[in-house]
C-alpha positions in Angstrom: 0.0 0.0 0.0 1.6 3.3 -1.1 1.3 6.3 1.2 1.9 9.9 0.8 5.1 9.4 2.7 6.2 6.7 0.2 5.4 9.0 -2.7 7.4 11.8 -1.0 10.4 9.5 -0.5 10.4 8.3 -4.1 11.3 11.8 -5.2 13.9 12.3 -2.4 16.9 10.6 -0.8 18.3 9.0 -4.0 21.9 10.0 -4.0 24.8 9.6 -1.6 27.4 11.3 -3.7 29.6 13.6 -1.8 29.2 17.3 -2.7 32.1 19.1 -4.3 34.1 21.8 -2.6 32.3 24.4 -4.6 28.9 22.9 -3.7 30.1 22.9 -0.1 30.9 26.6 -0.2 27.5 27.3 -1.9 25.7 25.2 0.8 27.5 27.1 3.6 26.1 30.3 2.1 22.6 28.9 1.3 21.7 25.7 3.3 18.2 24.3 3.1 15.6 26.6 4.9 16.1 26.6 8.6 19.3 24.6 8.5 22.9 25.7 9.3 26.0 24.3 7.6 28.9 23.5 9.9 32.4 22.4 8.8 35.4 21.5 10.9 38.4 20.2 9.1 37.3 17.7 6.5 34.0 17.0 8.3 30.8 18.8 7.7 27.1 18.6 8.8 23.8 20.3 8.5 22.2 21.3 11.9 18.8 22.4 12.9 17.0 23.1 16.2 13.3 22.7 16.7 11.1 23.8 19.6 7.6 22.3 19.9 4.5 23.0 22.0 5.2 20.0 24.3 6.9 16.5 24.4 4.0 14.8 22.6 4.3 17.1 19.6 8.1 16.7 19.5 7.7 12.9 19.7 5.2 12.8 16.9 7.6 14.7 14.6 10.4 12.5 15.7 8.3 9.4 14.7 7.5 10.9 11.3 11.2 11.7 10.7 12.2 8.2 11.8 9.9 6.7 9.1 11.5 8.9 6.5 15.0 8.1 7.6 14.4 4.3 7.9 12.9 4.1 4.4 15.9 6.0 3.0 18.4 4.0 5.2 19.9 7.4 6.1 19.7 8.1 9.8 20.2 11.5 11.5 22.0 12.1 14.8 19.5 13.8 17.1 18.8 14.7 20.7 15.5 15.3 22.3 14.7 16.9 25.7 11.1 17.5 26.4 9.9 19.8 23.6 13.4 20.4 22.1 14.8 18.5 19.1 18.3 19.0 17.7 19.2 17.2 14.4 22.6 16.9 12.7 22.9 15.3 9.3 26.1 14.0 7.6 26.9 10.9 5.6 29.1 8.5 7.7 29.9 6.3 4.7 31.5 9.3 2.9 33.6 10.4 5.9 31.1 12.4 7.9 30.5 15.0 5.3 27.3 16.5 3.9 26.1 14.7 0.7 23.1 15.0 -1.5 21.3 12.5 0.8 21.7 15.0 3.7 20.4 17.9 1.8 17.4 15.8 0.6 16.7 14.5 4.1 16.8 18.1 5.5 14.3 19.1 2.8 12.1 16.1 3.6 12.3 17.0 7.3 11.2 20.5 6.4 8.2 19.0 4.7 7.3 17.1 7.8 7.8 20.0 10.2 6.6 22.8 7.9 
C-alpha cells in the first residue's frame, strides 16, 4: 500500500554522492531553509534546532522523521529533551560530510515540520 510518505520518499533521498568543494561553499552560504551548515576540518554537517509545544508534539515529529530516515536508510543524529529537538545530518559512509542525501533528508524533514 503506497502512502503519501512513500510518494514523497520516491522523489527524495536517492543519491549519496559527496558534494564538491564548490557545492560545499554554496551550501554554507545557502543551506536548506532553517538549517545551518557547519564544517570542521574535512568533516561537515547540517544542523537544525526545533522547539515544539510539548513533548507529545516533539515525539510525533520524531516518529515521522524516523519513518523517512528508515525508508531511506539514512539516519540522523538527534537529541530530544522535552519539547526540544536538535538534528545533525552527515553521511558517515562518505567520511562524515554533507552529501546530497543529507540535503534531501533536510528538505524532507522540512516537509514534515513545515
